[in-house]
C-alpha positions as CSV (number, residue, x, y, z in Angstrom):
1,X,-38.3,-15.9,-7.5
2,X,-36.4,-18.3,-5.1
3,X,-33.6,-18.7,-7.7
4,X,-33.2,-15.0,-8.1
5,X,-32.9,-14.6,-4.3
6,X,-30.3,-17.3,-4.1
7,X,-28.3,-15.7,-6.9
8,X,-28.4,-12.3,-5.3
9,X,-27.3,-13.6,-1.9
10,X,-24.4,-15.5,-3.6
11,X,-23.2,-12.4,-5.4
12,X,-23.3,-10.4,-2.2
13,X,-21.3,-13.0,-0.3
14,X,-18.7,-13.5,-3.1
15,X,-18.3,-9.8,-3.8
16,X,-17.0,-9.2,-0.2
17,X,-14.1,-11.5,-0.9
18,X,-13.3,-9.8,-4.2
19,X,-13.4,-6.3,-2.8
20,X,-11.4,-6.9,0.4
21,X,-8.0,-5.3,0.4
22,X,-5.4,-3.8,2.6
23,X,-6.4,-0.3,3.8
24,X,-3.9,2.4,3.0
25,X,-4.1,5.9,4.1
26,X,-2.7,9.0,2.4
27,X,-2.0,12.5,3.8
28,X,-2.0,15.3,1.2
29,X,-0.1,18.4,2.0
30,X,1.3,21.5,0.4
31,X,5.1,21.9,0.1
32,X,6.8,25.1,-0.7
33,X,9.7,24.8,-3.2
34,X,11.9,27.3,-4.9
35,X,9.6,27.2,-7.9
36,X,6.4,27.6,-5.9
37,X,3.9,25.4,-4.0
38,X,3.5,21.7,-4.8
39,X,1.0,19.1,-3.6
40,X,2.6,16.0,-2.2
41,X,1.4,13.0,-0.3
42,X,2.5,10.7,2.5
43,X,1.1,7.2,2.6
44,X,1.6,3.8,4.1
45,X,1.1,0.3,2.7
46,X,2.7,-2.7,1.3
47,X,4.4,-3.2,-2.1
48,X,5.1,-6.7,-3.3
49,X,7.9,-7.1,-6.0
50,X,7.6,-9.7,-8.8
51,X,10.3,-11.8,-7.2
52,X,8.4,-12.1,-3.9
53,X,10.2,-9.4,-1.9
54,X,8.0,-6.9,0.0
55,X,8.3,-3.4,1.3
56,X,6.0,-2.6,4.3
57,X,5.9,0.9,5.6
58,X,5.4,4.5,4.7
59,X,5.8,6.2,1.3
60,X,6.6,9.8,0.6
61,X,6.2,11.2,-3.0
62,X,5.9,7.7,-4.4
63,X,9.2,6.4,-2.9
64,X,9.8,4.2,0.2
65,X,10.3,6.5,3.2
66,X,10.2,4.6,6.5
67,X,9.7,0.8,6.5
68,X,11.1,-2.7,6.2
69,X,12.1,-4.8,3.2
70,X,11.5,-8.6,3.4
71,X,12.7,-11.4,1.2
72,X,10.3,-13.9,-0.3
73,X,10.5,-16.0,2.9
74,X,9.6,-13.1,5.2
75,X,13.1,-12.4,6.5
76,X,14.2,-8.8,7.0
77,X,16.8,-7.8,4.5
78,X,16.9,-4.0,4.9
79,X,15.2,-0.9,6.2
80,X,14.3,2.5,4.9
81,X,14.9,5.4,7.3
82,X,13.8,8.9,6.0
83,X,14.2,7.7,2.4
84,X,17.6,6.1,2.8
85,X,18.2,2.4,2.4
86,X,20.0,0.7,5.3
87,X,21.1,-2.9,4.9
C-alpha cells in the first residue's frame, strides 16, 4: 500500500511538469465577407521556428498580426504591425 501511494504521488508531481505550457487566448468572431459570414479567430502566443527564431505576439487568421520577431540569441530582428512585416 505504501508503494502504491509513493507511485501515485510521484505521478502527480511529474505530470505537472509535463502538462505546463504557455497559456494562449483566442477570440472567435464572425466576419462578414462578400460571400457571406465567416468565423475567424484572433489569438496571441509564441511560435518558435526550427532555426531558433521566435515570433511573440498576436495572430489573426493563422498569420502573425502584431508582434516581434527575435533571432536565436533573443535580439529583435523585425516587427509585425497589422499583418505587415517591418524590418
